[in-house]
PLY file of the C-alpha trace (Angstrom):
ply
format ascii 1.0
element vertex 159
property float x
property float y
property float z
element edge 158
property int vertex1
property int vertex2
end_header
80.65 54.79 123.01
80.95 58.54 122.83
83.75 58.26 120.29
81.71 55.94 118.05
78.72 58.27 118.31
80.88 61.30 117.42
82.45 59.53 114.44
79.00 58.50 113.20
77.75 62.09 113.35
80.85 63.34 111.55
80.42 60.76 108.75
76.69 61.60 108.40
77.42 65.32 108.30
80.16 64.88 105.68
77.93 62.73 103.48
75.10 65.26 103.74
77.38 68.11 102.65
78.77 66.07 99.76
75.32 65.03 98.59
74.01 68.60 98.81
76.83 69.84 96.60
76.20 67.08 94.07
72.50 67.92 93.91
73.22 71.60 93.27
75.32 70.96 90.15
73.46 70.00 86.98
74.48 66.69 85.44
77.04 66.90 82.63
75.48 67.24 79.19
72.25 68.71 80.62
73.18 72.35 81.07
70.14 74.53 81.65
68.09 71.74 83.23
67.70 71.90 86.97
68.87 75.53 87.18
68.56 77.06 90.64
65.13 78.56 91.28
66.54 81.89 92.50
67.94 82.85 89.07
65.52 84.49 86.62
65.25 82.74 83.23
67.10 84.37 80.36
66.32 83.58 76.77
68.42 84.36 73.77
67.98 87.83 72.22
65.26 88.03 69.56
66.24 90.02 66.47
62.59 90.87 65.69
60.48 90.05 62.69
61.94 90.04 59.21
60.64 89.73 55.70
58.67 92.97 55.55
59.23 96.70 55.81
57.64 98.64 58.65
55.12 101.18 57.42
56.70 104.62 57.57
55.10 108.01 57.56
54.62 109.43 54.09
56.55 112.48 53.02
54.87 115.64 54.29
52.79 113.93 56.98
53.95 116.49 59.54
53.64 119.58 57.33
50.15 120.67 58.27
48.54 123.50 56.32
48.71 126.70 58.40
45.55 128.19 56.91
42.20 126.48 56.62
39.72 126.90 53.78
36.78 125.64 55.82
34.48 125.42 52.78
36.87 122.99 51.10
36.57 120.59 54.05
32.83 120.75 54.81
31.82 117.35 53.53
30.42 114.10 54.86
32.14 111.42 52.79
31.67 107.69 52.57
35.12 106.11 52.97
36.52 104.45 49.86
38.07 101.70 52.00
37.25 100.07 55.33
39.97 99.13 57.84
39.69 96.43 60.46
41.71 97.35 63.53
41.50 96.71 67.27
38.44 96.82 69.47
36.67 100.15 69.97
34.92 101.39 73.08
33.03 104.65 73.03
33.11 106.83 76.15
30.66 105.72 78.86
27.17 107.15 78.48
27.33 107.80 74.73
25.28 106.02 72.07
26.00 105.32 68.41
25.50 108.43 66.28
26.73 109.68 62.91
28.30 113.07 63.37
28.47 115.47 60.44
30.32 118.68 59.67
29.11 121.53 61.83
28.25 119.26 64.80
30.11 119.71 68.08
31.72 116.53 69.31
31.72 116.09 73.12
35.09 116.49 74.82
35.08 112.83 75.88
36.03 111.97 72.27
39.01 114.32 72.16
41.21 112.20 74.40
44.34 110.46 73.17
42.68 107.04 72.87
40.42 108.37 70.07
42.89 110.64 68.22
44.19 109.10 64.99
47.80 110.29 65.14
48.69 107.86 62.31
45.87 109.09 60.08
47.79 108.33 56.86
47.40 104.61 57.55
43.64 105.04 57.10
43.81 107.09 53.87
42.94 110.33 55.67
44.29 113.72 54.61
46.84 115.75 56.55
44.85 117.75 59.10
45.40 121.52 59.19
47.02 123.15 62.22
44.56 123.10 65.14
42.63 120.05 63.86
42.90 116.32 64.51
41.29 113.17 63.15
39.41 111.21 65.81
37.73 107.83 65.69
34.06 107.72 66.67
32.64 104.23 66.28
33.29 103.29 62.63
33.84 106.86 61.44
36.78 109.26 61.30
36.02 112.89 62.08
38.23 115.91 61.49
37.62 118.16 64.50
38.74 121.55 65.75
40.74 120.68 68.86
39.69 123.90 70.62
35.91 123.65 70.14
35.16 120.08 69.06
33.44 121.29 65.89
33.42 118.62 63.18
34.94 120.00 59.99
34.72 116.79 57.92
33.38 113.26 58.31
34.55 110.02 56.73
31.86 107.41 57.36
32.76 103.73 57.46
36.54 104.03 57.78
36.56 101.29 60.44
34.70 98.01 60.15
0 1
1 2
2 3
3 4
4 5
5 6
6 7
7 8
8 9
9 10
10 11
11 12
12 13
13 14
14 15
15 16
16 17
17 18
18 19
19 20
20 21
21 22
22 23
23 24
24 25
25 26
26 27
27 28
28 29
29 30
30 31
31 32
32 33
33 34
34 35
35 36
36 37
37 38
38 39
39 40
40 41
41 42
42 43
43 44
44 45
45 46
46 47
47 48
48 49
49 50
50 51
51 52
52 53
53 54
54 55
55 56
56 57
57 58
58 59
59 60
60 61
61 62
62 63
63 64
64 65
65 66
66 67
67 68
68 69
69 70
70 71
71 72
72 73
73 74
74 75
75 76
76 77
77 78
78 79
79 80
80 81
81 82
82 83
83 84
84 85
85 86
86 87
87 88
88 89
89 90
90 91
91 92
92 93
93 94
94 95
95 96
96 97
97 98
98 99
99 100
100 101
101 102
102 103
103 104
104 105
105 106
106 107
107 108
108 109
109 110
110 111
111 112
112 113
113 114
114 115
115 116
116 117
117 118
118 119
119 120
120 121
121 122
122 123
123 124
124 125
125 126
126 127
127 128
128 129
129 130
130 131
131 132
132 133
133 134
134 135
135 136
136 137
137 138
138 139
139 140
140 141
141 142
142 143
143 144
144 145
145 146
146 147
147 148
148 149
149 150
150 151
151 152
152 153
153 154
154 155
155 156
156 157
157 158
């Protein structure tokens, strides 16, 4: 009886190994289905969008005027065009206010999330050296990056 029992175990073990190997291989003609769970999925490379040209910086965008004629900038303009871009969140604790030239903008607005590094996309002029355009609510303000003084305002740039 021991021999029959041993042969039965050997047959069961062999069948289990054979069945396990068959389950691990995907059926022919169905490659990709039933892939092992331990392998991360890989898609085909995406070439990116086509059919349009990416907006590039205009010529001279990085040639900032070295000298500033402050009187030429001291204006509060109404923007000729309104742009609709992503959501805006003002710094905590600040309320809506229209800032004008001569005002001092709090430092909380001088951080990178408010600076308009791509100002040309919003029809804003090249800022002089030492100045940056910042977004404050729906307005764009040209500020002195050392003092926060507003040199020029463009109201309604963002809708």
